C-alpha positions in Angstrom: 37.8 -2.7 -57.9 40.2 -0.2 -56.1 43.0 -1.4 -53.8 41.1 -0.6 -50.6 38.0 -2.5 -51.7 40.2 -5.5 -52.7 41.7 -5.7 -49.3 38.3 -5.5 -47.6 37.1 -8.3 -49.9 40.0 -10.4 -49.0 39.1 -10.0 -45.3 35.5 -10.8 -45.9 36.2 -14.0 -47.7 38.0 -15.5 -44.7 37.8 -13.6 -41.5 35.3 -15.9 -39.6 35.2 -16.1 -35.9 36.0 -19.6 -34.8 34.4 -21.6 -31.9 35.1 -20.7 -28.3 34.3 -23.8 -26.3 34.9 -23.5 -22.6 33.5 -25.8 -19.9 34.2 -25.6 -16.1 32.9 -26.9 -12.8 34.2 -24.1 -10.5 36.4 -21.1 -10.5 39.3 -23.2 -10.4 38.2 -25.6 -13.1 37.0 -22.7 -15.3 40.6 -21.4 -15.2 42.0 -24.8 -16.1 39.6 -25.0 -19.0 40.5 -21.5 -20.3 44.1 -22.3 -20.0 44.0 -25.5 -22.0 41.7 -24.1 -24.7 42.5 -20.5 -25.0 43.9 -21.1 -28.5 40.4 -22.0 -29.6 39.9 -18.3 -29.8 41.6 -18.1 -33.2 41.6 -14.5 -34.0 45.2 -14.9 -35.0 44.4 -17.8 -37.3 41.8 -15.7 -39.1 44.2 -12.8 -39.6 46.9 -15.3 -40.9 44.5 -16.1 -43.7 43.2 -12.6 -44.4 45.1 -11.9 -47.6 44.9 -15.5 -49.0 41.2 -15.6 -50.0 40.9 -13.1 -52.9 39.6 -14.4 -56.1 38.5 -17.8 -54.5 35.1 -19.2 -54.8 35.4 -20.5 -51.2 37.5 -19.1 -48.4 38.6 -22.5 -46.9 41.5 -24.4 -48.1 41.2 -25.7 -51.7 40.8 -29.5 -52.1 44.0 -31.4 -51.5 45.9 -28.5 -50.0 47.5 -28.4 -46.5 48.7 -25.9 -44.0 50.6 -26.0 -40.7 50.5 -23.2 -38.2 52.4 -22.7 -34.9 50.9 -20.6 -32.1 52.2 -19.6 -28.7 50.4 -18.0 -25.8 50.8 -16.7 -22.2 48.0 -16.4 -19.7 48.2 -14.9 -16.3 45.7 -15.5 -13.5 45.4 -13.7 -10.1 43.0 -14.6 -7.5 42.4 -13.6 -3.8 40.3 -15.9 -1.7 38.9 -15.6 1.9 39.4 -18.7 4.0 37.1 -18.5 7.1 36.1 -21.0 9.7 33.4 -20.5 12.4 33.1 -22.3 15.7 29.8 -24.3 15.6 29.1 -23.7 19.3 30.0 -20.2 19.9 29.7 -18.8 16.4 33.2 -17.1 16.8 35.6 -16.9 14.0 38.3 -19.5 14.5 40.2 -18.9 11.3 40.4 -16.0 9.0 42.9 -15.6 6.2 43.2 -14.2 2.7 44.8 -16.6 0.3 46.6 -15.0 -2.7 47.1 -17.2 -5.7 48.7 -16.5 -9.0 49.2 -18.8 -11.9 51.3 -18.4 -15.0 50.5 -20.5 -18.0 52.7 -20.8 -21.2 51.2 -22.7 -24.1 52.1 -23.7 -27.6 50.4 -25.6 -30.4 50.6 -27.0 -33.9 47.4 -26.8 -35.9 47.2 -28.8 -39.2 44.5 -28.1 -41.7 43.7 -30.2 -44.8 41.2 -29.3 -47.6 39.0 -32.3 -48.2 36.8 -30.3 -50.7 36.9 -26.7 -51.6 34.2 -26.0 -49.0 35.2 -28.6 -46.4 38.3 -28.5 -44.3 39.6 -30.8 -41.6 41.6 -29.5 -38.7 43.6 -31.0 -35.8 45.4 -29.3 -33.0 48.3 -30.5 -30.8 48.7 -28.3 -27.8 51.6 -28.3 -25.2 51.4 -26.3 -22.0 53.7 -25.2 -19.1 52.0 -24.0 -15.9 53.4 -22.6 -12.6 51.2 -22.1 -9.6 52.6 -19.7 -7.0 50.4 -20.8 -4.2 51.3 -24.4 -4.5 54.9 -23.7 -5.8 54.3 -26.3 -8.5 55.2 -26.3 -12.2 54.6 -28.8 -15.0 55.0 -29.1 -18.7 52.7 -31.5 -20.4 50.6 -32.3 -23.5 47.1 -30.7 -23.5 43.9 -31.9 -25.0 44.2 -32.8 -28.7 41.2 -31.7 -30.8 39.8 -32.6 -34.2 37.4 -30.4 -36.2 35.6 -29.8 -39.5 34.7 -26.5 -41.2 32.0 -26.4 -43.9 30.9 -23.6 -46.1 27.5 -24.3 -47.6 27.6 -21.4 -50.0 30.2 -19.8 -52.2 31.7 -16.5 -51.1 29.7 -13.7 -52.8 30.7 -10.0 -52.8 28.4 -8.1 -50.5 26.8 -11.2 -49.1 27.1 -12.9 -45.7 29.8 -15.5 -45.6 28.7 -18.5 -43.6 30.8 -21.3 -42.1 29.5 -24.3 -40.0 31.9 -26.0 -37.7 32.2 -28.9 -35.3 35.1 -29.9 -32.9 35.8 -33.0 -30.9 38.1 -32.5 -28.0 39.9 -35.5 -26.4 41.1 -35.8 -22.8 44.8 -36.5 -23.7 46.2 -34.0 -21.2 46.7 -34.6 -17.5 43.3 -34.8 -16.0 42.4 -32.6 -12.9 40.6 -35.7 -11.6 43.6 -38.0 -11.8 46.3 -35.8 -10.1 47.0 -34.9 -6.4 45.3 -31.6 -6.2 47.6 -30.3 -3.5 50.9 -30.9 -5.3 50.2 -31.1 -9.0 48.5 -29.0 -11.8 46.5 -30.4 -14.7 47.0 -29.7 -18.4 43.7 -30.9 -19.6 40.0 -31.0 -18.9 39.7 -34.7 -18.2 36.6 -35.3 -20.4 35.5 -35.5 -24.0 33.6 -32.6 -25.4 31.8 -32.2 -28.6 31.0 -28.7 -29.9 29.4 -27.1 -33.0 28.1 -23.9 -34.3 28.0 -21.3 -37.0 30.3 -18.3 -37.8 29.6 -15.5 -40.2 31.3 -12.4 -41.7 30.1 -9.4 -43.8 31.8 -6.5 -45.5 30.7 -3.1 -44.3 33.3 -1.0 -46.2 35.9 -0.2 -45.0 35.7 -2.8 -42.3 34.6 -6.5 -41.9 32.1 -7.5 -39.1 32.1 -11.2 -37.9 30.7 -13.3 -35.2 29.9 -16.8 -34.2 27.6 -18.8 -32.0 28.2 -22.3 -30.7 27.2 -25.0 -28.1 29.7 -27.5 -26.5 28.5 -30.7 -24.9 30.7 -32.3 -22.2 30.7 -36.1 -21.5 30.4 -37.6 -18.1 33.5 -38.9 -16.3 33.3 -42.2 -14.4 35.7 -44.4 -12.7 37.3 -41.7 -10.7 39.1 -42.4 -7.4 40.4 -39.1 -6.2 40.8 -38.1 -2.6 39.4 -34.6 -1.8 39.5 -33.8 1.8 37.8 -36.6 3.7 35.7 -37.8 0.8 36.6 -39.6 -2.4 35.4 -38.3 -5.8 33.9 -41.1 -7.9 32.1 -39.4 -10.8 31.7 -36.0 -12.5 29.1 -34.7 -14.8 30.6 -31.6 -16.4 28.3 -28.8 -17.5 27.7 -27.9 -21.1 28.5 -24.4 -22.4 27.1 -21.8 -24.8 29.5 -19.4 -26.5 29.4 -16.5 -28.8 31.9 -14.0 -30.2 31.9 -10.8 -32.3 34.3 -8.4 -33.7 35.6 -6.3 -36.6 38.7 -6.3 -38.8 40.3 -3.5 -40.9 43.2 -3.8 -43.3 45.4 -0.6 -42.9 47.5 -1.7 -45.9 48.5 -4.8 -47.8 51.1 -5.6 -45.1 49.1 -4.7 -41.9 45.7 -5.7 -40.5 44.0 -4.9 -37.2 41.2 -6.9 -35.5 39.3 -6.6 -32.3 36.9 -9.0 -30.8 34.8 -9.9 -27.7 34.2 -13.5 -26.7 31.9 -14.8 -23.9 30.8 -18.3 -22.8 28.2 -19.4 -20.3 29.0 -22.7 -18.5 26.3 -24.6 -16.8 26.6 -26.2 -13.4 28.7 -29.4 -12.8 27.7 -32.3 -10.5 30.3 -34.1 -8.3 29.5 -37.5 -6.9 31.4 -38.7 -3.8 31.5 -42.0 -2.0 28.7 -42.4 0.5 26.1 -40.9 -2.0 27.1 -37.3 -1.3 26.5 -34.9 -4.3 28.0 -31.4 -4.8 27.1 -29.0 -7.4 29.0 -26.0 -8.7 27.4 -22.8 -9.7 27.0 -21.6 -13.3 29.9 -19.4 -14.5 30.5 -16.9 -17.3 33.9 -16.2 -19.0 34.3 -12.9 -21.0 37.5 -11.9 -22.9 38.3 -8.9 -25.0 41.0 -9.4 -27.6 42.9 -7.4 -30.2 45.2 -8.7 -32.9 47.6 -7.2 -35.5 48.6 -9.2 -38.6 52.0 -8.4 -40.2 52.8 -9.8 -43.7 56.5 -10.8 -43.8 56.5 -12.5 -47.1 54.0 -13.6 -49.9 52.6 -16.6 -47.9 53.5 -15.6 -44.4 51.5 -13.4 -41.9 52.7 -13.2 -38.3 49.9 -12.4 -35.9 50.3 -10.7 -32.4 47.5 -10.5 -30.0 46.7 -9.0 -26.6 43.6 -9.5 -24.4 42.2 -9.4 -21.0 39.4 -11.0 -19.0 36.3 -9.2 -17.7 35.1 -11.9 -15.2 36.7 -13.9 -12.4 36.5 -17.1 -14.5 38.7 -15.5 -17.2 42.5 -14.9 -17.4 43.6 -11.4 -16.3 46.2 -11.1 -19.2 46.4 -12.9 -22.5 49.3 -12.6 -24.9 49.6 -14.6 -28.3 51.7 -15.2 -31.2 51.0 -17.3 -34.4 52.5 -17.9 -37.7 52.3 -20.4 -40.6 55.1 -23.0 -41.0 56.1 -23.5 -44.7 58.1 -26.4 -46.1 58.3 -27.8 -49.5 55.1 -29.5 -50.8 52.8 -28.4 -47.8 51.8 -24.9 -48.6 51.2 -23.5 -52.1 53.9 -21.4 -53.3 56.4 -22.7 -50.7 
């Protein structure tokens, strides 16, 4: 096998698109969901493992081995909304203004992986975020939604064959819920509800590149016991909408030290129901989030690959700008060869 084919085989063994699980009830809630879960788009994590899968029967962590990864990201949202009021008697416009809102979101997370078997890996992710909303002039740093997941490969990696990985993820509402805060003076750091997602991701070598993609479904659990004032009504219960997501992309190893990757991710979020006191029910519209992302992986040592990413949103429910950085954290006894 020549050097170029070896690099492509290394990519094929591990470069699997990971789940993208976004759920939202409106444009604003969609943005909150994207901000707290954007790291779920783990293009950087894939590239970090590109060169570590050669000569392995499975591309997941070997049984008993552990890894710890750090990631940081920046998201920017810009939104212009028209606020208009009509006089019920005359039909004349009594208020017309354009509200300009921009939100900056800085996030970081620690992701821990443990190889239960050679083809089964456990993962947990601990996110922390900082948000600043220009319209409310509010900033906040808080813990996000902690998630737990499993990745399973039913078949060994075979040269020229499709590499398949099944995944499932449970996200817990450990962050500040958007249904427990004062919506006028505070910003949330979490979704406020439990969600359970699962799906399949695949990759295949088409020399000299690797093609990969994923398809998943995320189910959101209802939220009860809410007592949040919204205008003249009190919100009592929320039934978040489920979401369907998919991603696709390609990767190319320019050399042993440098890899490039490009991907497209999209999720379709079903409508959400809001139950207020007095029996009033409101429903949000379905929404779609689409993101284009590019990554570069730079090898800095034998066991360390630093990943830089840049992306942008294609729909109103997506961030306008995404920047990311990720790298493994090595210390004695955790990663092989440390």
